[in-house]
C-alpha positions as CSV (number, residue, x, y, z in Angstrom):
1,M,123.9,94.6,102.2
2,L,123.1,91.1,103.3
3,N,123.5,88.3,100.7
4,W,119.9,87.2,100.8
5,V,118.7,90.8,100.2
6,N,120.9,91.0,97.1
7,N,119.6,87.6,95.9
8,L,116.0,88.7,96.5
9,I,116.6,91.9,94.5
10,F,118.2,89.9,91.7
11,V,115.3,87.5,91.5
12,L,112.7,90.3,91.4
13,E,114.7,92.2,88.8
14,H,114.9,89.2,86.5
15,S,111.3,87.9,87.0
16,W,107.8,88.9,86.0
17,V,106.9,88.8,89.6
18,L,107.7,92.5,89.9
19,F,105.0,93.3,87.3
20,L,102.5,91.1,89.1
21,L,102.9,92.6,92.6
22,P,100.6,95.6,91.9
23,A,97.9,93.3,90.6
24,I,98.1,91.0,93.6
25,F,97.9,94.0,95.9
26,I,95.0,95.6,94.1
27,F,93.0,92.3,93.9
28,Y,93.6,91.7,97.6
29,L,92.3,95.2,98.5
30,R,89.3,94.8,96.2
31,K,88.7,91.3,97.7
32,D,88.5,89.9,94.2
33,W,89.7,86.4,95.4
34,L,89.4,84.7,92.0
35,A,91.6,87.2,90.3
36,F,93.9,87.3,93.3
37,R,94.5,83.6,93.2
38,F,95.2,83.6,89.5
39,A,97.7,86.4,89.8
40,L,99.3,84.9,92.9
41,I,99.7,81.5,91.4
42,T,101.2,82.9,88.3
43,A,103.6,85.0,90.3
44,V,104.6,81.9,92.3
45,F,105.4,80.0,89.2
46,F,107.4,83.0,87.7
47,L,109.2,83.3,91.1
48,Y,110.0,79.6,91.1
49,G,111.4,79.9,87.6
50,A,113.6,82.9,88.5
51,V,114.9,81.1,91.7
52,I,115.9,77.9,89.9
53,Y,117.2,79.6,86.8
54,S,120.9,80.0,87.7
55,S,121.1,76.6,89.4
56,L,119.5,74.9,86.4
57,R,122.0,76.6,84.1
58,E,124.9,75.4,86.2
59,F,123.5,71.9,86.4
60,D,122.5,71.5,82.8
61,D,125.7,71.6,80.9
62,P,124.4,69.8,77.8
63,Y,121.4,72.1,77.6
64,I,118.8,69.4,77.7
65,W,117.1,69.3,81.0
66,R,116.4,73.0,81.2
67,Y,113.9,72.7,78.4
68,V,112.2,69.8,80.0
69,V,112.0,71.6,83.3
70,W,110.6,74.7,81.8
71,A,108.0,72.7,79.8
72,F,107.0,70.8,82.9
73,N,106.7,74.1,84.8
74,D,104.4,75.5,82.2
75,L,102.3,72.3,82.1
76,A,102.1,72.3,85.9
77,W,100.8,75.9,85.9
78,M,98.3,75.1,83.2
79,A,97.0,72.0,85.1
80,L,96.7,73.9,88.4
81,I,94.9,76.8,86.7
82,A,92.6,74.4,84.9
83,Y,91.8,72.6,88.1
84,L,91.1,75.9,90.0
85,G,89.0,77.1,87.1
86,I,86.8,74.0,87.2
87,K,86.5,74.3,91.0
88,D,85.5,78.0,90.6
89,K,88.5,79.2,92.5
90,V,89.7,81.4,89.6
91,Y,87.7,82.9,86.8
92,L,87.0,80.2,84.2
93,W,87.5,82.7,81.3
94,Q,90.8,83.8,82.7
95,S,91.9,80.2,83.1
96,V,91.0,79.3,79.5
97,L,92.7,82.4,78.2
98,G,95.8,81.7,80.2
99,Q,96.0,78.1,79.0
100,L,95.4,79.2,75.3
101,V,98.4,81.6,75.6
102,V,100.7,79.4,77.6
103,I,100.1,76.2,75.6
104,A,102.7,77.5,73.1
105,A,105.4,77.7,75.7
106,P,105.9,74.0,76.4
107,L,105.6,73.2,72.7
108,L,108.3,75.8,72.0
109,Q,110.5,74.4,74.8
110,L,110.3,70.9,73.4
111,F,110.8,72.1,69.8
112,R,113.9,73.9,71.0
113,L,115.2,70.8,72.6
114,V,114.7,68.7,69.5
115,D,116.0,71.4,67.2
116,R,119.2,71.9,69.2
117,H,120.0,68.3,70.2
118,L,118.4,65.9,67.8
119,W,118.6,67.8,64.6
120,D,121.6,69.9,65.6
121,L,120.1,72.9,63.9
122,S,119.2,76.4,65.1
123,Y,115.8,77.0,63.5
124,S,114.3,77.7,66.9
125,T,116.7,80.3,68.1
126,M,114.9,83.5,66.9
127,M,111.5,82.0,67.4
128,Y,112.4,81.0,71.0
129,K,113.9,84.4,71.8
130,T,110.9,86.2,70.3
131,L,107.9,84.1,71.3
132,L,108.8,83.2,74.9
133,P,108.8,86.9,76.1
134,I,105.6,87.5,74.2
135,I,104.0,84.6,75.9
136,N,105.2,85.8,79.3
137,I,103.9,89.4,78.6
138,A,100.5,88.0,77.5
139,T,100.3,86.0,80.7
140,V,100.9,89.1,82.8
141,V,98.3,91.0,80.8
142,I,95.8,88.1,81.4
143,C,96.5,88.6,85.2
144,Y,95.4,92.2,84.9
145,L,92.3,91.6,82.7
146,P,89.8,91.6,85.6
147,L,91.2,95.0,86.7
148,I,91.0,96.3,83.2
149,Y,87.4,95.1,82.9
150,V,86.4,96.9,86.1
151,L,88.1,100.2,85.0
152,L,86.6,100.1,81.5
153,R,83.1,99.1,82.7
154,K,80.6,101.9,82.5
155,P,78.6,102.6,85.6
156,Q,75.0,101.5,85.6
157,V,72.5,104.3,85.7
158,N,69.4,103.6,87.8
159,I,66.4,105.3,86.1
160,S,63.7,104.0,88.4
161,Q,62.1,106.5,90.8
């Protein structure tokens, strides 16, 4: 196979983008542009993280800059989602929920940086390996919440004659 096809398959296998593609497709078909934007922006940030992951690991030998880059990536996502929520381009409730979940990620990244390099300890290892996947899973679930709401909503019965 072509090299770029293998790279694309690798990125999709090691990213949460694969889980978000059905949501993006469904929101596009339903013309739910607010949910579509939220899921698409989240997928772009996950894809960006997956694309730079191996390069960042090669570049960052002392294991310092990767935590700063990941924290900045999370803060940039939060800022963009907040801005779009204020401008009514994504659901405000979805924006707030996303930010409440993701706020732990940059804090965890920076705690990991301080824990490993300033204090030379390993308190954050298990917390980092446990909480970061939970945060990512919760973010993906938040992307699907508008669809879950539509599926669970009971149809309105019109009694008037």
